[in-house]
ZAMIFI-184744 format. One record per residue (C-alpha): residue number from 0; residue in three letters; x, z, y. Coordinates in Angstrom, 2 decimals, always signed. Each point is the difference from the previous one (the first is absolute). Layout:
<atoms>
k/r/x/z/y
NUM/Ala/X/Z/Y
...
</atoms>
This chain:
<atoms>
k/r/x/z/y
0/Met/+121.26/+1.07/-94.91
1/Gln/-3.81/-1.77/+0.45
2/Ile/-2.56/+1.79/-2.18
3/Lys/-3.61/-2.16/+0.57
4/Gly/+1.29/-0.70/+3.64
5/Ile/+1.31/+3.26/+1.28
6/Glu/+3.56/+0.47/+0.66
7/Phe/+1.41/+3.13/-1.35
8/Ala/+3.39/+1.77/+1.17
9/Pro/+2.90/-0.26/-2.51
10/Ala/+0.05/+3.30/-2.36
11/Phe/+3.51/+0.54/+1.16
12/Val/+1.05/-0.12/+3.61
13/Pro/+2.45/+2.75/+1.85
14/Leu/-1.41/+3.40/+0.51
15/Val/+0.09/-0.02/+3.75
16/Arg/-2.13/-3.31/+0.03
17/Arg/-2.85/+2.68/-1.45
18/Tyr/+0.77/+2.39/+2.63
19/Glu/-0.58/-2.71/+2.39
20/Thr/-2.94/-1.14/-1.66
21/Leu/-1.80/+3.22/-0.19
22/Ala/+1.03/+0.92/+3.67
23/Ala/-2.14/-3.09/+1.00
24/Phe/-2.86/+1.11/-2.28
25/Val/+0.01/+3.58/+1.23
26/Trp/-0.05/-1.23/+4.17
27/Thr/-2.69/-2.17/-0.87
28/Tyr/-2.15/+2.51/-2.33
29/Ile/+0.43/+2.38/+3.01
30/Ile/-1.45/-2.61/+2.50
31/Leu/-2.68/-0.86/-2.16
32/Phe/-1.29/+2.72/-1.87
33/Gly/+2.15/+2.89/+1.74
34/Pro/-3.26/+1.27/+2.04
35/Ile/-2.39/+0.48/-2.91
36/Thr/+2.59/+1.30/-2.21
37/Gly/+0.96/+2.63/+2.37
38/Trp/-3.59/+1.04/+0.89
39/Ser/-0.45/-0.07/-3.92
40/Val/+3.03/+2.32/-0.38
41/Leu/-0.81/+2.44/+2.88
42/Leu/-3.75/+0.45/-0.69
43/Tyr/+1.16/+0.63/-4.09
44/Val/+2.21/+3.00/+1.32
45/Ile/-2.72/+1.20/+2.11
46/Ile/-2.88/-0.05/-2.51
47/Asp/+1.28/+0.28/-3.68
48/Thr/+3.55/+1.96/+0.40
49/Arg/+0.86/+3.51/+1.05
50/Tyr/+1.95/-1.31/+2.78
51/Thr/-3.42/-0.35/+2.00
52/Trp/+1.56/+1.78/+2.94
53/Leu/+2.96/-2.09/+0.27
54/Gly/-2.13/-3.28/+0.14
55/Ile/-2.41/+1.55/+2.36
56/Ala/+3.37/+1.15/+2.09
57/Tyr/+1.23/-3.69/+0.22
58/Leu/-3.37/-1.45/+0.88
59/Leu/-0.09/+2.35/+2.62
60/Trp/+3.91/-1.07/+1.05
61/Ile/-1.31/-3.86/-0.17
62/Cys/-2.37/+0.93/+2.95
63/Ile/+2.04/+2.32/+2.00
64/Asp/+3.26/-2.35/-0.11
65/Arg/-2.12/-2.83/+1.30
66/Pro/+1.67/-0.76/+3.05
67/Val/+3.47/-0.58/-1.99
68/Gly/-1.36/-3.90/+0.38
69/Cys/+1.40/+0.47/+3.57
70/Ser/+2.91/+2.05/-0.23
71/Thr/+3.50/-1.24/+0.93
72/Thr/+1.43/+1.80/-2.95
73/Leu/+1.30/-1.37/-3.02
74/Arg/-1.18/+2.52/-2.51
75/Tyr/+1.85/-0.05/-3.80
76/Pro/+2.91/-1.87/+1.40
77/Phe/+1.18/-0.17/-3.97
78/Val/-2.84/-2.56/-0.65
79/Arg/+1.51/-2.88/+1.68
80/Lys/+3.33/+0.50/-2.08
81/Leu/-1.58/+0.19/-3.79
82/Val/+1.44/-2.33/-2.49
83/Thr/-3.19/-1.16/-0.45
84/Trp/+0.17/-2.17/+3.02
85/Thr/+3.54/-1.48/-1.27
86/His/-1.68/-1.16/-3.05
87/Leu/-3.23/-1.62/+1.72
88/Lys/+2.11/-1.48/+2.50
89/Asn/+2.66/-1.72/-2.46
90/Tyr/-3.59/-1.07/-1.94
91/Phe/-0.67/-2.73/+2.16
92/Pro/+3.09/+0.10/+1.75
93/Val/-0.60/+1.32/+3.60
94/Ser/+2.32/-0.93/+2.55
95/Leu/+0.38/+0.89/+3.88
96/Val/+1.78/-2.04/+2.36
97/Lys/+1.19/+1.39/+3.64
98/Thr/+0.25/-2.76/+2.61
99/His/+0.20/+2.37/+3.44
100/Asp/+0.86/+3.42/+0.81
101/Leu/-2.55/+2.33/+0.80
102/Pro/+1.31/+3.20/+2.21
103/Ala/-1.65/+3.01/-0.87
104/Asp/-0.71/+0.85/+3.46
105/Lys/-3.23/-2.16/-0.18
106/Ser/-3.78/+0.28/-2.06
107/Tyr/-0.57/-2.98/-1.70
108/Ile/-2.73/-2.14/-1.82
109/Phe/+1.05/-1.95/-3.25
110/Ala/-2.91/-2.56/+0.10
111/Thr/+0.15/-0.83/-3.26
112/Tyr/-1.23/-3.06/-1.86
113/Pro/-1.43/-1.06/-2.52
114/His/-1.88/+2.60/-1.63
115/Gly/+0.04/-0.90/-3.39
116/Val/-2.17/+1.26/-2.19
117/Phe/+1.40/+3.53/-0.02
118/Ser/+3.14/-0.35/+2.68
119/Tyr/+2.75/+1.06/-2.66
120/Gly/+2.60/-1.67/+2.47
121/Ala/-1.13/+2.59/+3.20
122/Leu/-0.40/+2.96/-2.59
123/Ile/+3.49/-0.10/-1.79
124/Asn/+2.02/-0.97/+3.09
125/Phe/-1.77/+2.35/+2.32
126/Gly/-1.66/+2.73/-1.77
127/Thr/+2.85/+0.53/-2.43
128/Asp/+4.11/-0.11/+0.60
129/Ala/+0.58/-2.27/-3.14
130/Asn/+1.39/-2.82/+2.14
131/Gln/+1.87/+2.76/+2.25
132/Phe/-2.30/-0.43/+3.30
133/Ser/+1.66/+3.07/+1.32
134/Glu/+3.54/-1.33/+0.04
135/Leu/-0.82/-3.87/+1.32
136/Phe/-2.24/+1.72/+2.59
137/Pro/+1.45/+3.31/+0.77
138/Gly/-2.14/+2.35/+2.13
139/Leu/-3.46/-1.55/-0.69
140/Lys/-2.73/+1.65/-1.90
141/Thr/-2.81/-2.49/-1.39
142/Phe/-3.53/+1.06/-0.17
143/Ile/-2.22/-2.33/-1.98
144/Ile/-3.42/-0.71/+1.51
145/Ser/-2.84/-0.03/-2.83
146/Leu/-3.76/+1.41/-0.35
147/Gly/-0.61/+3.40/+0.76
148/Phe/-1.89/+0.87/-3.48
149/His/+3.60/+0.09/-1.74
150/Phe/+0.00/+3.74/+1.35
151/Ile/-3.00/+0.72/-1.98
152/Met/+0.81/-0.81/-2.78
153/Pro/+1.40/+2.84/-2.56
154/Phe/+3.61/-0.49/-0.93
155/Ile/+0.35/-3.62/+1.14
156/Arg/+0.05/+1.42/+3.61
157/Glu/+3.06/+2.11/-0.65
158/Ile/+1.86/-3.21/-1.19
159/Ala/-1.53/-1.88/+3.30
160/Ile/+1.12/+2.74/+1.73
161/Gly/+3.51/-0.27/-1.35
162/Val/+0.63/-3.74/+0.80
163/Gly/-1.31/+0.34/+3.34
164/Ile/-3.24/-1.42/+0.26
165/Lys/-2.23/+0.94/+3.04
166/Glu/-3.44/-0.86/+0.95
167/Ser/-0.93/-3.25/+1.56
168/Ser/-1.75/+1.11/+3.48
169/Glu/+1.33/-0.90/+3.45
170/Lys/+0.20/+3.97/+0.64
171/Cys/+2.40/+0.42/-3.20
172/Leu/+1.97/-3.14/+1.22
173/Ile/+0.59/+1.80/+3.37
174/Asn/+0.71/+3.30/-0.95
175/Ile/+2.98/-2.21/-2.55
176/Leu/+1.26/-2.01/+2.68
177/Asp/-0.12/+2.14/+3.38
178/Gly/+1.74/+2.96/-1.02
179/Glu/+3.40/+0.39/-2.00
180/Lys/+2.28/-2.94/+0.79
181/Gly/+0.79/-2.10/-3.15
182/Asn/-3.13/-0.13/-1.76
183/Val/-1.53/-2.83/-1.68
184/Ala/-3.14/-1.08/-0.98
185/Val/-0.26/-2.85/-2.33
186/Leu/-3.01/-1.65/+0.23
187/Ile/-1.55/-2.29/-2.13
188/Val/-1.63/-2.08/+2.11
189/Gly/-2.43/-2.14/-2.47
190/Gly/-1.63/+2.63/-1.76
191/Val/-2.15/-0.24/-2.77
192/Ser/-1.77/-2.94/+1.35
193/Glu/+3.40/-1.89/-0.30
194/Ala/+0.76/+1.67/-3.41
195/Phe/-3.19/-1.92/-1.22
196/Lys/+2.09/-3.15/+0.83
197/Ser/+3.23/+0.87/-1.29
198/Tyr/+0.68/-2.16/-2.99
199/Pro/+2.66/-2.77/-0.50
200/Gly/+0.53/-2.90/+2.32
201/Lys/+0.12/-0.08/+3.65
202/Tyr/+0.09/+3.30/+1.78
203/Arg/-3.48/+0.97/+1.34
204/Ile/-0.03/+2.47/+2.70
205/Ile/-2.20/+1.37/+2.67
206/Leu/+1.97/+0.33/+3.32
207/Lys/-2.34/-1.64/+2.81
208/Arg/-2.94/+2.27/-0.78
209/Arg/+2.25/+3.04/-0.22
210/Arg/+1.30/+1.47/+3.69
211/Gly/-0.83/+3.70/-0.04
212/Phe/+3.98/+0.67/-1.37
213/Val/+1.09/-1.81/+3.31
214/Arg/-2.50/+2.39/+2.55
215/Val/+1.85/+3.11/-2.04
216/Ala/+3.63/-1.26/+0.17
217/Leu/-1.13/-0.88/+4.29
218/Lys/-1.50/+3.60/-0.13
219/Thr/+3.20/+1.77/-1.27
220/Gly/+2.42/-2.27/+1.15
221/Ala/+1.07/-0.57/-3.86
222/Ser/+1.85/-3.17/-0.90
223/Leu/-1.62/-2.74/-2.30
224/Val/+2.25/-0.84/-2.82
225/Pro/-1.18/-3.25/-2.46
226/Val/+0.55/+0.46/-3.61
227/Phe/-0.68/-2.49/-2.93
228/Ser/+0.07/+1.00/-3.63
229/Phe/+0.65/-3.34/-1.52
230/Gly/-1.00/-0.09/-3.65
231/Glu/-2.80/+3.04/+0.39
232/Thr/-2.98/-2.65/-0.79
233/Asn/+1.36/-0.95/-3.21
234/Leu/-0.15/+3.04/-1.73
235/Phe/-3.26/-0.98/-1.47
236/Gly/-1.71/-3.52/-1.25
237/Ala/-3.19/-1.04/+1.06
238/Tyr/-2.85/-0.17/-2.11
239/Glu/-3.42/-1.90/+1.09
240/Ala/-3.14/+0.72/-1.36
241/Glu/-2.72/-2.42/-0.36
242/Pro/-3.04/+1.15/+1.85
243/Asn/-2.39/+0.76/-2.77
244/Ser/+2.56/+1.13/-2.44
245/Phe/-0.03/+3.80/-0.84
246/Trp/+2.90/+0.65/+2.47
247/Gly/-1.30/-2.03/+2.74
248/Lys/-3.37/+2.20/-0.47
249/Val/+1.90/+3.06/+0.20
250/Met/+1.83/-0.89/+3.15
251/Lys/-3.03/-1.18/+1.41
252/Ser/-1.99/+3.49/-0.66
253/Ile/+3.02/+2.11/+1.53
254/Lys/-0.16/-2.48/+2.96
255/Trp/+3.80/-0.95/-0.75
256/Lys/+1.74/-1.88/+2.96
257/Gly/+2.54/-1.97/-1.65
258/Asp/-1.78/-3.24/-0.61
259/Asn/-0.62/+0.42/-3.78
260/Val/+3.94/+0.57/-0.57
261/Ile/+1.19/+2.98/-1.38
262/Pro/+3.85/+0.99/-0.40
263/Ile/+1.06/+0.23/-3.22
264/Gly/+3.24/+1.70/-1.12
265/Arg/+1.35/+0.80/-3.70
266/Gly/-0.04/+2.60/-2.15
267/Leu/+2.74/+2.48/-1.55
268/Phe/+0.72/-2.09/-2.73
269/Gln/-1.49/-3.20/+0.64
270/Tyr/+0.44/-2.73/+3.09
271/Ser/-2.93/-1.50/-0.04
272/Phe/-2.74/+2.44/+1.64
273/Gly/-0.27/+3.52/+1.31
274/Ile/+0.20/+2.15/+2.95
275/Ile/+4.08/-0.08/+0.60
276/Pro/+1.55/-1.90/+2.69
277/Arg/+2.30/-2.92/-1.62
278/Arg/+3.76/+0.34/+0.55
279/Arg/+0.44/-2.24/+2.97
280/Pro/+2.63/+0.59/+2.74
281/Ile/-0.87/+1.32/+3.31
282/Val/+2.30/+0.11/+3.01
283/Thr/-1.14/+1.73/+2.75
284/Val/+1.46/-1.38/+3.34
285/Val/-0.17/+2.40/+3.27
286/Gly/+0.15/-2.19/+3.11
287/Lys/+1.07/+0.30/+3.65
288/Pro/-1.70/+2.80/+1.92
289/Ile/-2.56/-0.86/+2.98
290/Asp/+0.78/+2.42/+2.92
291/Leu/-3.52/+0.66/+1.67
292/Pro/-0.77/+2.07/+2.99
293/Lys/-2.02/+2.90/+0.05
294/Ile/-3.60/-0.22/+1.32
295/Ala/-2.15/+3.01/+0.00
296/Asn/-2.95/-2.38/-0.06
297/Pro/+0.90/-3.64/-0.81
298/Lys/-2.19/-2.83/+0.95
299/Asp/-0.99/-2.51/-2.22
300/Glu/+2.29/-2.86/+1.53
301/Asp/+2.91/+2.51/-0.71
302/Val/-0.97/+0.30/-3.34
303/Asp/-0.61/-3.92/-0.45
304/Lys/+3.19/-0.39/+1.55
305/Tyr/+2.58/+2.29/-2.35
306/His/-2.29/-1.44/-2.98
307/Gln/+1.27/-3.84/+0.61
308/Ile/+3.30/+1.70/+0.38
309/Phe/-0.46/+1.45/-3.47
310/Thr/-1.28/-2.75/-1.27
311/Thr/+2.85/-2.25/+1.05
312/Glu/+2.41/+2.37/-1.41
313/Leu/-1.74/+0.67/-3.60
314/Asn/-0.17/-3.90/-0.06
315/Asn/+3.52/-0.24/+0.80
316/Leu/+0.97/+2.34/-2.59
317/Phe/-1.76/-1.62/-2.79
318/Glu/+1.17/-3.52/+1.02
319/Glu/+3.79/+1.15/+0.20
320/His/-0.30/+2.14/-3.43
321/Lys/-2.39/-2.09/-2.49
322/Thr/+2.50/-2.18/-1.10
323/Lys/+1.82/+2.77/-1.37
324/Tyr/-2.08/+2.32/-1.39
325/Ala/-3.17/-2.65/-0.87
326/Lys/+0.51/-1.18/-3.35
327/Asn/-2.97/-2.49/-0.59
328/Pro/-0.92/-2.72/+2.32
329/Gly/-3.57/+1.12/+0.30
330/Glu/+1.38/+3.22/+1.98
331/Met/+1.69/-1.86/+3.25
332/Glu/-3.44/+0.30/+1.98
333/Leu/-1.10/+2.78/+1.83
334/Thr/-3.90/-0.27/+0.72
335/Asp/-2.10/+2.26/+2.13
336/Leu/-3.43/+0.30/-1.64
</atoms>
């Protein structure tokens, strides 16, 4: 049903679909507004309740527990098995495809593309067990590498710890990969810069300029595994604001890096605009492992050599699977920004 150009959801849909939409909304809210919500709640508890002591104790714990961002312990393992992840997986839906066995006697870097706006493919497949990762790849333990600020955000940090998020520093990566075998560092290589280019059409990735992950792989002897999530960039539409429009001026004032293009999703009860990603399938394909030698101090030529090998394998993975999992003709192209 449409009213004044806004397409509303049907009044009667299966309850399970409502649960799925709610799961997508809650997780998107956590990503966008979780930090400010967490700090607001904690400050309220400290300033205006009789549980001041509890709020202060938790604040001290956040400071004391800061090293958790580099540890190889999966705390709160029950978080990965929460039913909400199944609802979130089914919302899109998200699938996981295994192409090769990955023995648990090695450590791995899953170099994942594309970033997408919120990296739902990586989160659901490697931060939860909604797609039975532990059964597909027995003996492997995944850690999603992300920004360190997660670990100073009240309450949100506990969710981040539960899904295995770790800090994106070389020290933390080496700690994960150079210790216990079977550890997997899931690295979304393109980062925030790539997220700003994540809208439907050809896949825009950042690869040539990113070589640090290869250097870390060489230092630790970890195998590089190309991973590609088909459909990741289809979850939000692209709204292009005119330079002199209200939104154009807002983006200029905050130094928006997305070329005057902002992502637009859907709402809880309508499909035309909002912060919730749209229902679009994501298929994450885990490619062939590339074994690397362990070199304590790799030279630039070593990094260049294996970066080129990885680039070739990533392109091969994309070309082999694009006709199976890319739904639109415009998605058949992979462009390095």
